N, CA, C and O of each residue as an XYZ file, in Angstrom:
844
protein
N      75.307    -45.382    146.682
C      75.342    -46.517    145.755
C      74.710    -47.729    146.428
O      75.084    -48.088    147.545
N      73.756    -48.358    145.755
C      73.115    -49.523    146.357
C      74.004    -50.749    146.253
O      74.958    -50.780    145.476
N      73.681    -51.741    147.037
C      74.467    -52.970    147.087
C      73.606    -54.164    146.692
O      72.395    -54.155    146.912
N      74.209    -55.173    146.123
C      73.519    -56.388    145.725
C      74.370    -57.589    146.121
O      75.593    -57.539    145.991
N      73.748    -58.674    146.603
C      74.536    -59.736    147.208
C      74.601    -61.024    146.408
O      75.702    -61.512    146.153
N      73.510    -61.584    146.010
C      73.511    -62.925    145.433
C      73.310    -62.910    143.927
O      72.741    -61.963    143.383
N      73.779    -63.970    143.245
C      73.634    -64.013    141.791
C      72.214    -64.363    141.389
O      71.805    -64.068    140.266
N      71.448    -64.987    142.281
C      70.045    -65.284    142.011
C      69.251    -65.068    143.287
O      69.669    -65.486    144.366
N      68.092    -64.406    143.158
C      67.234    -64.226    144.316
C      65.983    -65.053    144.166
O      65.548    -65.347    143.053
N      65.409    -65.425    145.280
C      64.084    -66.034    145.308
C      63.229    -65.118    146.162
O      63.430    -65.039    147.374
N      62.273    -64.418    145.547
C      61.489    -63.424    146.261
C      60.014    -63.674    146.031
O      59.625    -64.268    145.025
N      59.191    -63.220    146.966
C      57.754    -63.366    146.780
C      57.243    -62.260    145.880
O      57.774    -61.150    145.877
N      56.208    -62.573    145.117
C      55.661    -61.594    144.189
C      54.882    -60.497    144.886
O      54.401    -59.574    144.228
N      54.743    -60.574    146.209
C      54.102    -59.495    146.939
C      54.883    -58.196    146.813
O      54.292    -57.119    146.887
N      56.211    -58.274    146.622
C      57.000    -57.053    146.532
C      57.113    -56.548    145.104
O      57.704    -55.496    144.861
N      56.555    -57.286    144.164
C      56.645    -56.886    142.766
C      55.427    -56.051    142.433
O      54.373    -56.597    142.107
N      55.553    -54.738    142.509
C      54.369    -53.896    142.545
C      54.089    -53.137    141.267
O      53.172    -52.316    141.241
N      54.833    -53.376    140.219
C      54.592    -52.653    138.976
C      54.317    -53.625    137.860
O      54.973    -54.660    137.747
N      53.348    -53.293    137.034
C      52.967    -54.175    135.947
C      52.745    -53.377    134.687
O      51.976    -52.416    134.694
N      53.406    -53.753    133.595
C      53.104    -53.191    132.290
C      52.111    -54.147    131.655
O      52.479    -55.249    131.249
N      50.870    -53.737    131.569
C      49.782    -54.633    131.192
C      49.396    -54.414    129.745
O      49.231    -53.269    129.323
N      49.247    -55.485    128.967
C      48.862    -55.334    127.573
C      47.358    -55.289    127.400
O      46.869    -55.214    126.272
N      46.610    -55.332    128.501
C      45.158    -55.268    128.435
C      44.646    -54.351    129.540
O      44.514    -54.790    130.682
N      44.351    -53.075    129.226
C      43.930    -52.126    130.245
C      42.656    -52.547    130.960
O      42.379    -52.049    132.051
N      41.868    -53.458    130.374
C      40.602    -53.850    130.958
C      40.706    -55.144    131.751
O      39.699    -55.666    132.230
N      41.911    -55.657    131.889
C      42.091    -56.926    132.602
C      41.677    -56.785    134.056
O      41.877    -55.734    134.664
N      41.097    -57.847    134.615
C      40.709    -57.842    136.021
C      41.941    -57.771    136.899
O      43.008    -58.263    136.533
N      41.787    -57.154    138.064
C      42.917    -57.010    138.973
C      43.485    -58.350    139.402
O      44.684    -58.446    139.667
N      42.654    -59.398    139.478
C      43.160    -60.676    139.961
C      44.091    -61.345    138.967
O      44.726    -62.349    139.292
N      44.183    -60.799    137.745
C      45.106    -61.343    136.765
C      46.475    -60.692    136.856
O      47.393    -61.058    136.123
N      46.609    -59.736    137.747
C      47.837    -58.966    137.818
C      48.700    -59.398    138.998
O      48.245    -60.088    139.910
N      49.949    -58.974    138.951
C      50.825    -59.145    140.102
C      50.196    -58.446    141.296
O      49.558    -57.406    141.130
N      50.359    -58.991    142.493
C      49.777    -58.395    143.686
C      50.251    -56.949    143.822
O      51.452    -56.682    143.850
N      49.295    -56.019    143.906
C      49.627    -54.607    143.999
C      49.957    -53.987    142.663
O      50.367    -52.828    142.608
N      49.790    -54.730    141.584
C      50.173    -54.238    140.266
C      49.153    -53.288    139.670
O      47.998    -53.249    140.093
N      49.591    -52.527    138.690
C      48.717    -51.605    137.986
C      49.279    -51.383    136.595
O      50.440    -51.691    136.324
N      48.450    -50.851    135.723
C      48.917    -50.575    134.370
C      49.901    -49.409    134.392
O      49.604    -48.351    134.948
N      51.046    -49.597    133.801
C      52.088    -48.574    133.790
C      52.237    -47.978    132.400
O      51.854    -48.596    131.406
N      52.788    -46.787    132.336
C      53.073    -46.142    131.061
C      54.452    -46.574    130.574
O      55.386    -46.703    131.365
N      54.571    -46.796    129.276
C      55.859    -47.204    128.722
C      56.904    -46.113    128.929
O      58.096    -46.407    129.012
N      56.465    -44.848    129.014
C      57.407    -43.752    129.236
C      58.115    -43.867    130.585
O      59.212    -43.337    130.762
N      57.487    -44.556    131.528
C      58.099    -44.729    132.847
C      59.161    -45.822    132.861
O      60.030    -45.845    133.733
N      59.085    -46.727    131.887
C      60.030    -47.852    131.787
C      60.312    -48.127    130.308
O      59.997    -49.203    129.800
N      60.907    -47.152    129.625
C      61.035    -47.229    128.159
C      62.050    -48.242    127.647
O      62.203    -48.400    126.436
N      62.737    -48.924    128.538
C      63.705    -49.966    128.131
C      63.039    -51.333    127.974
O      63.658    -52.264    127.460
N      61.800    -51.459    128.408
C      61.118    -52.750    128.343
C      60.727    -53.087    126.908
O      60.169    -52.253    126.195
N      61.025    -54.312    126.493
C      60.630    -54.790    125.164
C      59.952    -56.151    125.301
O      60.113    -56.850    126.302
N      59.202    -56.499    124.282
C      58.601    -57.826    124.189
C      59.401    -58.633    123.184
O      59.605    -58.193    122.053
N      59.854    -59.808    123.587
C      60.584    -60.713    122.702
C      59.614    -61.796    122.242
O      59.059    -62.528    123.061
N      59.413    -61.895    120.933
C      58.447    -62.841    120.384
C      59.122    -63.823    119.436
O      60.121    -63.500    118.794
N      58.565    -65.020    119.359
C      59.021    -65.993    118.369
C      57.813    -66.714    117.795
O      56.847    -67.010    118.499
N      57.891    -66.987    116.497
C      56.808    -67.704    115.828
C      57.409    -68.735    114.884
O      58.245    -68.414    114.039
N      56.973    -69.971    115.040
C      57.433    -71.061    114.190
C      56.222    -71.919    113.857
O      55.785    -72.737    114.666
N      55.687    -71.726    112.659
C      54.456    -72.406    112.285
C      53.308    -71.909    113.137
O      53.072    -70.704    113.223
N      52.590    -72.829    113.769
C      51.484    -72.456    114.644
C      51.942    -72.179    116.069
O      51.143    -71.785    116.919
N      53.228    -72.384    116.327
C      53.763    -72.209    117.670
C      54.250    -70.778    117.868
O      54.953    -70.235    117.014
N      53.884    -70.173    118.978
C      54.373    -68.836    119.315
C      54.776    -68.804    120.785
O      54.241    -69.549    121.607
N      55.723    -67.934    121.099
C      56.261    -67.857    122.450
C      56.724    -66.429    122.677
O      57.192    -65.775    121.744
N      56.601    -65.936    123.904
C      57.026    -64.570    124.185
C      57.733    -64.480    125.529
O      57.469    -65.252    126.451
N      58.629    -63.524    125.610
C      59.372    -63.210    126.827
C      59.472    -61.696    126.944
O      59.115    -60.965    126.020
N      59.954    -61.243    128.072
C      60.275    -59.843    128.229
C      61.760    -59.617    128.006
O      62.520    -60.568    127.823
N      62.166    -58.367    128.022
C      63.571    -58.028    127.864
C      63.810    -56.574    128.206
O      62.865    -55.794    128.331
N      65.075    -56.206    128.357
C      65.467    -54.828    128.656
C      66.455    -54.345    127.605
O      67.484    -54.978    127.370
N      66.140    -53.237    126.983
C      67.014    -52.659    125.961
C      68.288    -52.125    126.613
O      68.223    -51.329    127.550
N      69.446    -52.562    126.116
C      70.728    -52.137    126.677
C      71.325    -50.956    125.931
O      71.917    -50.066    126.542
N      71.174    -50.947    124.635
C      71.612    -49.834    123.795
C      70.786    -49.878    122.514
O      69.705    -50.466    122.499
N      71.280    -49.264    121.440
C      70.477    -49.161    120.224
C      70.170    -50.496    119.574
O      69.194    -50.602    118.832
N      70.977    -51.522    119.833
C      70.745    -52.781    119.128
C      71.039    -54.038    119.942
O      71.304    -55.093    119.367
N      70.997    -53.942    121.268
C      71.134    -55.146    122.093
C      70.091    -55.156    123.208
O      69.685    -54.109    123.713
N      69.670    -56.364    123.578
C      68.623    -56.552    124.583
C      69.072    -57.610    125.582
O      69.653    -58.627    125.201
N      68.802    -57.368    126.852
C      69.083    -58.320    127.920
C      67.825    -59.132    128.214
O      66.743    -58.566    128.366
N      67.962    -60.450    128.295
C      66.813    -61.308    128.579
C      67.293    -62.603    129.230
O      68.458    -62.714    129.612
N      66.402    -63.576    129.357
C      66.743    -64.858    129.979
C      67.136    -65.886    128.927
O      66.571    -65.910    127.833
N      68.098    -66.728    129.258
C      68.562    -67.759    128.317
C      67.471    -68.766    127.997
O      67.396    -69.261    126.873
N      66.623    -69.075    128.972
C      65.620    -70.117    128.740
C      64.545    -69.692    127.738
O      63.753    -70.521    127.290
N      64.514    -68.414    127.388
C      63.573    -67.944    126.363
C      63.890    -68.538    124.995
O      63.075    -68.453    124.077
N      65.074    -69.139    124.855
C      65.498    -69.716    123.572
C      65.625    -71.233    123.643
O      66.237    -71.848    122.769
N      65.053    -71.836    124.675
C      65.139    -73.292    124.809
C      64.471    -74.026    123.659
O      64.922    -75.100    123.261
N      63.390    -73.452    123.120
C      62.606    -74.175    122.117
C      63.185    -74.084    120.718
O      62.850    -74.904    119.863
N      64.053    -73.098    120.458
C      64.641    -72.980    119.119
C      65.864    -72.078    119.138
O      65.878    -71.045    119.807
N      66.897    -72.483    118.389
C      68.092    -71.660    118.198
C      68.101    -71.058    116.790
O      69.140    -70.613    116.303
N      66.946    -71.050    116.151
C      66.793    -70.437    114.830
C      66.448    -68.965    115.046
O      65.277    -68.615    115.193
N      67.461    -68.107    115.064
C      67.279    -66.723    115.478
C      66.314    -65.953    114.585
O      65.714    -64.977    115.035
N      66.151    -66.361    113.344
C      65.296    -65.624    112.408
C      63.821    -65.647    112.793
O      63.043    -64.845    112.277
N      63.418    -66.548    113.691
C      62.005    -66.600    114.080
C      61.696    -65.621    115.210
O      60.539    -65.480    115.607
N      62.736    -64.935    115.736
C      62.548    -64.033    116.868
C      62.514    -62.575    116.418
O      63.154    -62.193    115.439
N      61.756    -61.779    117.153
C      61.718    -60.331    116.940
C      61.407    -59.663    118.274
O      60.952    -60.315    119.214
N      61.657    -58.353    118.346
C      61.314    -57.607    119.556
C      60.332    -56.504    119.197
O      60.304    -56.018    118.066
N      59.533    -56.120    120.176
C      58.606    -55.000    120.039
C      58.955    -53.991    121.113
O      58.934    -54.314    122.301
N      59.278    -52.769    120.706
C      59.681    -51.715    121.637
C      58.771    -50.502    121.479
O      58.132    -50.320    120.443
N      58.723    -49.676    122.526
C      57.999    -48.418    122.429
C      56.518    -48.488    122.717
O      55.796    -47.532    122.435
N      56.041    -49.591    123.272
C      54.622    -49.706    123.602
C      54.439    -50.667    124.766
O      55.246    -51.576    124.961
N      53.373    -50.464    125.541
C      53.029    -51.388    126.624
C      51.803    -52.207    126.256
O      51.292    -52.978    127.069
N      51.334    -52.034    125.021
C      50.124    -52.715    124.552
C      50.431    -53.328    123.189
O      50.677    -52.602    122.227
N      50.418    -54.646    123.099
C      50.814    -55.316    121.857
C      49.840    -55.071    120.721
O      50.133    -55.401    119.572
N      48.668    -54.489    121.032
C      47.708    -54.172    119.968
C      47.933    -52.781    119.406
O      47.283    -52.395    118.435
N      48.850    -52.018    120.002
C      49.125    -50.652    119.569
C      50.461    -50.581    118.831
O      51.312    -51.457    118.990
N      50.644    -49.525    118.015
C      51.884    -49.403    117.242
C      53.123    -49.335    118.135
O      53.108    -48.725    119.204
N      54.172    -49.965    117.677
C      55.463    -49.925    118.342
C      56.530    -50.162    117.293
O      56.220    -50.247    116.104
N      57.769    -50.270    117.708
C      58.858    -50.529    116.777
C      59.219    -52.005    116.838
O      59.699    -52.490    117.863
N      58.988    -52.721    115.737
C      59.272    -54.152    115.677
C      60.536    -54.384    114.869
O      60.668    -53.884    113.752
N      61.476    -55.153    115.442
C      62.770    -55.398    114.807
C      63.119    -56.879    114.922
O      62.926    -57.494    115.970
N      63.625    -57.433    113.850
C      64.041    -58.834    113.847
C      65.326    -59.020    114.648
O      66.144    -58.107    114.765
N      65.482    -60.206    115.187
C      66.699    -60.571    115.912
C      67.738    -61.081    114.920
O      67.429    -61.882    114.037
N      68.975    -60.607    115.077
C      70.070    -61.025    114.206
C      70.878    -62.164    114.813
O      71.255    -63.106    114.116
N      71.142    -62.074    116.111
C      71.991    -63.066    116.774
C      71.661    -63.089    118.262
O      71.095    -62.133    118.793
N      72.010    -64.165    118.921
C      71.785    -64.304    120.362
C      73.010    -64.961    120.987
O      73.513    -65.963    120.480
N      73.482    -64.394    122.087
C      74.568    -64.993    122.848
C      74.017    -65.468    124.191
O      73.665    -64.661    125.051
N      73.948    -66.764    124.353
C      73.494    -67.372    125.599
C      74.713    -67.649    126.477
O      75.767    -68.045    125.978
N      74.564    -67.440    127.777
C      75.703    -67.675    128.672
C      76.269    -69.071    128.441
O      75.527    -70.051    128.369
N      77.577    -69.149    128.326
C      78.235    -70.398    127.933
C      78.035    -71.537    128.935
O      78.183    -72.707    128.581
N      77.699    -71.202    130.178
C      77.486    -72.245    131.179
C      76.009    -72.512    131.463
O      75.669    -73.258    132.382
N      75.140    -71.900    130.670
C      73.711    -72.176    130.854
C      73.352    -73.532    130.271
O      73.744    -73.860    129.151
N      72.613    -74.310    131.029
C      72.071    -75.586    130.566
C      70.621    -75.655    131.025
O      70.330    -75.464    132.206
N      69.717    -75.927    130.100
C      68.300    -75.970    130.458
C      68.020    -77.028    131.515
O      67.080    -76.896    132.299
N      68.828    -78.069    131.536
C      68.636    -79.148    132.507
C      69.078    -78.759    133.913
O      68.798    -79.471    134.877
N      69.774    -77.617    134.027
C      70.297    -77.187    135.319
C      69.464    -76.074    135.940
O      69.918    -75.406    136.869
N      68.262    -75.871    135.441
C      67.360    -74.892    136.032
C      67.776    -73.460    135.768
O      68.048    -73.087    134.627
N      67.826    -72.647    136.833
C      68.010    -71.210    136.674
C      69.471    -70.777    136.642
O      69.740    -69.587    136.480
N      70.412    -71.680    136.787
C      71.823    -71.296    136.787
C      72.224    -70.647    135.470
O      71.992    -71.205    134.397
N      72.832    -69.454    135.557
C      73.329    -68.726    134.376
C      72.229    -68.475    133.347
O      72.480    -68.517    132.142
N      71.021    -68.217    133.820
C      69.867    -68.002    132.938
C      69.858    -66.563    132.432
O      69.054    -65.740    132.867
N      70.768    -66.278    131.504
C      70.927    -64.919    130.996
C      71.414    -64.969    129.551
O      72.186    -65.853    129.179
N      70.959    -64.019    128.745
C      71.329    -63.981    127.324
C      71.292    -62.545    126.825
O      70.597    -61.694    127.380
N      72.059    -62.291    125.761
C      72.071    -60.988    125.097
C      71.612    -61.174    123.658
O      72.098    -62.053    122.946
N      70.676    -60.339    123.242
C      70.115    -60.385    121.888
C      70.704    -59.252    121.054
O      70.744    -58.104    121.498
N      71.158    -59.573    119.854
C      71.625    -58.575    118.893
C      70.523    -58.347    117.867
O      70.037    -59.300    117.257
N      70.130    -57.100    117.674
C      69.054    -56.773    116.746
C      69.580    -56.566    115.335
O      70.738    -56.198    115.135
N      68.714    -56.808    114.362
C      69.095    -56.672    112.956
C      69.249    -55.214    112.550
O      69.929    -54.916    111.568
N      68.628    -54.307    113.288
C      68.788    -52.875    113.039
C      68.667    -52.129    114.357
O      68.217    -52.685    115.359
N      69.069    -50.877    114.347
C      69.048    -50.090    115.573
C      67.661    -49.512    115.826
O      66.936    -49.167    114.893
N      67.306    -49.413    117.105
C      66.066    -48.748    117.460
C      66.277    -47.245    117.374
O      67.410    -46.765    117.373
N      65.194    -46.523    117.304
C      65.246    -45.065    117.325
C      64.806    -44.609    118.709
O      63.662    -44.831    119.105
N      65.717    -43.971    119.447
C      65.402    -43.544    120.801
C      64.350    -42.436    120.802
O      64.337    -41.571    119.926
N      63.484    -42.481    121.789
C      62.425    -41.486    121.967
C      62.034    -41.506    123.436
O      62.694    -42.156    124.246
N      60.969    -40.802    123.782
C      60.515    -40.844    125.172
C      59.933    -42.209    125.537
O      59.733    -42.503    126.716
N      59.657    -43.054    124.520
C      59.118    -44.389    124.750
C      60.151    -45.498    124.554
O      59.878    -46.660    124.855
N      61.320    -45.149    124.057
C      62.381    -46.133    123.827
C      63.703    -45.560    124.337
O      64.240    -44.614    123.759
N      64.219    -46.132    125.415
C      65.465    -45.681    126.020
C      66.226    -46.884    126.576
O      65.608    -47.889    126.926
N      67.556    -46.801    126.664
C      68.331    -47.914    127.228
C      68.184    -47.991    128.742
O      67.967    -46.979    129.408
N      68.304    -49.187    129.270
C      68.213    -49.406    130.713
C      69.507    -49.014    131.406
O      70.584    -49.072    130.812
N      69.395    -48.620    132.647
C      70.556    -48.426    133.509
C      70.830    -49.738    134.231
O      69.907    -50.397    134.710
N      72.104    -50.113    134.306
C      72.496    -51.357    134.958
C      73.378    -51.071    136.166
O      74.054    -50.042    136.201
N      73.386    -51.961    137.157
C      74.268    -51.789    138.308
C      75.710    -52.107    137.945
O      75.973    -52.790    136.955
N      76.635    -51.613    138.746
C      78.028    -51.991    138.595
C      78.244    -53.381    139.181
O      77.397    -53.900    139.908
N      79.371    -53.965    138.859
C      79.636    -55.343    139.257
C      79.661    -55.528    140.772
O      79.264    -56.584    141.265
N      80.117    -54.526    141.518
C      80.247    -54.673    142.969
C      79.071    -54.083    143.738
O      79.117    -54.000    144.965
N      78.022    -53.675    143.039
C      76.852    -53.111    143.712
C      76.049    -54.195    144.417
O      75.923    -55.315    143.921
N      75.508    -53.848    145.580
C      74.672    -54.768    146.343
C      73.416    -54.042    146.797
O      73.456    -52.854    147.119
N      72.300    -54.763    146.821
C      71.040    -54.185    147.273
C      71.009    -54.085    148.791
O      71.492    -54.987    149.475
N      70.447    -52.999    149.334
C      70.263    -52.935    150.782
C      69.185    -53.912    151.217
O      68.277    -54.226    150.447
N      69.282    -54.385    152.430
C      68.294    -55.329    152.945
C      66.912    -54.686    152.965
O      66.755    -53.556    153.428
N      65.920    -55.402    152.468
C      64.554    -54.892    152.449
C      64.281    -53.876    151.364
O      63.282    -53.159    151.433
N      65.142    -53.794    150.363
C      64.961    -52.810    149.291
C      63.659    -53.070    148.534
O      63.358    -54.219    148.211
N      62.875    -52.015    148.242
C      61.645    -52.191    147.465
C      61.978    -52.425    145.996
O      62.687    -51.623    145.388
N      61.479    -53.504    145.426
C      61.774    -53.862    144.044
C      60.505    -53.820    143.208
O      59.409    -54.079    143.704
N      60.668    -53.493    141.941
C      59.547    -53.427    141.012
C      59.752    -54.422    139.881
O      60.817    -54.456    139.265
N      58.740    -55.229    139.607
C      58.779    -56.146    138.467
C      57.845    -55.612    137.399
O      56.690    -55.294    137.684
N      58.331    -55.512    136.178
C      57.511    -55.019    135.072
C      57.336    -56.126    134.053
O      58.298    -56.801    133.687
N      56.103    -56.312    133.594
C      55.838    -57.388    132.648
C      54.647    -57.084    131.772
O      54.233    -55.933    131.636
N      54.104    -58.123    131.181
C      53.035    -57.967    130.193
C      51.725    -58.569    130.673
O      51.006    -59.195    129.893
N      51.408    -58.385    131.953
C      50.099    -58.780    132.438
C      50.007    -60.174    132.982
O      48.918    -60.746    133.021
N      51.133    -60.753    133.411
C      51.130    -62.128    133.897
C      51.468    -62.159    135.380
O      52.485    -61.604    135.795
N      50.630    -62.799    136.177
C      50.945    -62.910    137.594
C      52.118    -63.837    137.832
O      52.746    -63.763    138.888
N      52.433    -64.704    136.890
C      53.543    -65.640    137.070
C      54.879    -65.051    136.650
O      55.890    -65.753    136.614
N      54.884    -63.773    136.337
C      56.140    -63.137    135.989
C      56.422    -63.211    134.513
O      55.893    -64.073    133.811
N      57.252    -62.311    134.044
C      57.614    -62.271    132.641
C      59.027    -62.776    132.489
O      59.965    -62.087    132.891
N      59.213    -63.940    131.931
C      60.551    -64.475    131.718
C      61.390    -63.482    130.928
O      60.955    -62.978    129.893
N      62.586    -63.204    131.413
C      63.482    -62.293    130.722
C      63.259    -60.832    131.030
O      64.105    -59.998    130.708
N      62.139    -60.503    131.648
C      61.817    -59.111    131.945
C      62.602    -58.564    133.126
O      63.244    -59.326    133.850
N      62.558    -57.244    133.330
C      63.383    -56.607    134.350
C      62.796    -56.623    135.756
O      61.583    -56.557    135.951
N      63.690    -56.711    136.717
C      63.404    -56.413    138.113
C      64.184    -55.142    138.423
O      65.390    -55.082    138.184
N      63.512    -54.134    138.950
C      64.120    -52.811    139.066
C      64.212    -52.334    140.513
O      63.372    -52.646    141.357
N      65.253    -51.574    140.756
C      65.415    -50.871    142.024
C      65.841    -49.441    141.723
O      66.914    -49.207    141.166
N      65.001    -48.495    142.093
C      65.309    -47.076    141.904
C      65.672    -46.765    140.450
O      66.604    -46.003    140.191
N      64.938    -47.353    139.503
C      65.153    -47.084    138.088
C      66.303    -47.838    137.459
O      66.630    -47.605    136.295
N      66.925    -48.741    138.207
C      68.044    -49.536    137.698
C      67.588    -50.985    137.549
O      66.954    -51.533    138.451
N      67.908    -51.608    136.411
C      67.544    -53.009    136.187
C      68.545    -53.889    136.933
O      69.677    -54.071    136.485
N      68.119    -54.430    138.068
C      69.019    -55.217    138.916
C      68.839    -56.719    138.731
O      69.681    -57.501    139.173
N      67.743    -57.133    138.080
C      67.494    -58.556    137.913
C      66.813    -58.884    136.607
O      66.159    -58.036    136.000
N      66.974    -60.134    136.175
C      66.305    -60.670    134.991
C      65.404    -61.808    135.453
O      65.863    -62.732    136.124
N      64.133    -61.743    135.100
C      63.181    -62.748    135.551
C      63.513    -64.119    134.972
O      63.581    -64.291    133.755
N      63.717    -65.090    135.858
C      63.990    -66.453    135.429
C      62.730    -67.299    135.488
O      62.413    -68.016    134.539
N      62.016    -67.217    136.593
C      60.706    -67.859    136.649
C      59.905    -67.278    137.800
O      60.460    -66.710    138.740
N      58.592    -67.430    137.710
C      57.678    -67.055    138.773
C      56.588    -68.097    138.837
O      56.147    -68.595    137.801
N      56.149    -68.434    140.024
C      55.161    -69.507    140.150
C      53.834    -69.022    140.704
O      52.999    -69.828    141.115
N      53.632    -67.702    140.720
C      52.325    -67.205    141.092
C      52.343    -66.326    142.327
O      53.350    -66.263    143.032
N      51.209    -65.631    142.602
C      51.107    -64.740    143.752
C      51.363    -65.473    145.064
O      50.993    -66.636    145.223
N      51.998    -64.776    145.998
C      52.309    -65.269    147.337
C      53.393    -66.342    147.327
O      53.833    -66.785    148.388
N      53.826    -66.764    146.140
C      54.837    -67.803    146.048
C      56.140    -67.196    145.563
O      56.275    -65.975    145.487
N      57.082    -68.036    145.241
C      58.444    -67.579    145.004
C      58.754    -67.373    143.525
O      58.386    -68.198    142.688
N      59.423    -66.284    143.210
C      59.926    -66.052    141.868
C      61.431    -65.903    141.925
O      61.964    -65.432    142.930
N      62.123    -66.291    140.876
C      63.586    -66.234    140.854
C      64.059    -65.242    139.805
O      63.521    -65.189    138.699
N      65.065    -64.460    140.159
C      65.623    -63.450    139.268
C      67.142    -63.559    139.269
O      67.756    -63.710    140.325
N      67.739    -63.484    138.103
C      69.197    -63.505    137.973
C      69.753    -62.117    138.251
O      69.267    -61.133    137.694
N      70.751    -62.029    139.093
C      71.358    -60.757    139.466
C      72.195    -60.190    138.322
O      73.122    -60.841    137.842
N      71.866    -58.984    137.891
C      72.588    -58.344    136.791
C      74.008    -57.971    137.209
O      74.938    -58.102    136.413
N      74.187    -57.510    138.441
C      75.512    -57.077    138.895
C      76.540    -58.191    138.795
O      77.684    -57.954    138.405
N      76.137    -59.404    139.146
C      77.076    -60.517    139.123
C      77.444    -60.951    137.708
O      78.413    -61.685    137.513
N      76.673    -60.500    136.723
C      76.959    -60.830    135.323
C      77.337    -59.585    134.519
O      77.367    -59.626    133.289
N      77.626    -58.477    135.214
C      77.900    -57.228    134.512
C      79.107    -57.351    133.585
O      79.065    -56.871    132.452
N      80.173    -57.984    134.049
C      81.353    -58.147    133.192
C      81.015    -58.982    131.968
O      81.419    -58.650    130.854
N      80.270    -60.069    132.173
C      79.868    -60.924    131.043
C      79.001    -60.145    130.068
O      79.154    -60.288    128.855
N      78.100    -59.330    130.577
C      77.232    -58.524    129.716
C      78.064    -57.585    128.851
O      77.880    -57.529    127.635
N      78.975    -56.852    129.474
C      79.806    -55.897    128.733
C      80.675    -56.600    127.694
O      80.777    -56.144    126.556
N      81.296    -57.701    128.081
C      82.163    -58.429    127.148
C      81.367    -59.013    125.988
O      81.850    -59.042    124.857
N      80.162    -59.474    126.259
C      79.328    -60.061    125.208
C      78.876    -59.012    124.213
O      78.863    -59.263    123.008
N      78.505    -57.841    124.702
C      78.097    -56.752    123.803
C      79.238    -56.383    122.869
O      79.029    -56.202    121.669
N      80.440    -56.271    123.412
C      81.599    -55.892    122.591
C      81.998    -56.996    121.615
O      82.639    -56.721    120.601
N      81.627    -58.238    121.911
C      82.017    -59.370    121.062
C      81.132    -59.532    119.832
O      81.510    -60.232    118.893
N      79.975    -58.905    119.821
C      79.084    -59.030    118.659
C      79.741    -58.449    117.408
O      79.142    -58.465    116.332
């Protein structure tokens, strides 16, 4: 069983070696260092969270927890609490290709999250308006237990949608387990912050049951 220590990590993007790219022809310099285009079948819990309000659009990443809930970052909802403008796209690593699109029904943001306080408690659970259909391209993520800790020097994988600055709300993985939620990234060779899933495991479980 792996171990995890802190509720938030600050890590360099040099160790983030996996990229789910929405543009197979993108130049390598647009990718995370060491990144490559991945198949959705290898990480079928990854979803794209989108919002559109007039001419304004915004997107984040997320991890499917079960048939109708998604784990993501709280700051993905800073611009609007109007849940009807949000939807998720599952089952594809390319936004130009067919996938399963579902509207968001409700969102539970951590009660102690404040946008003015930076990355503290930057975590949220999304309730979908309908259930996804599981397939080889759509599967729930595995999460760590509350007392799990990462070993020192553990190799971590960040999966996103082709951004070197990281995908807000997207997963940080260790051995196929989603151990972190992307809070922010500031570019290659610099520091990115991820919220530890293990330290919020109880909150995640209680929030899912409260919907």
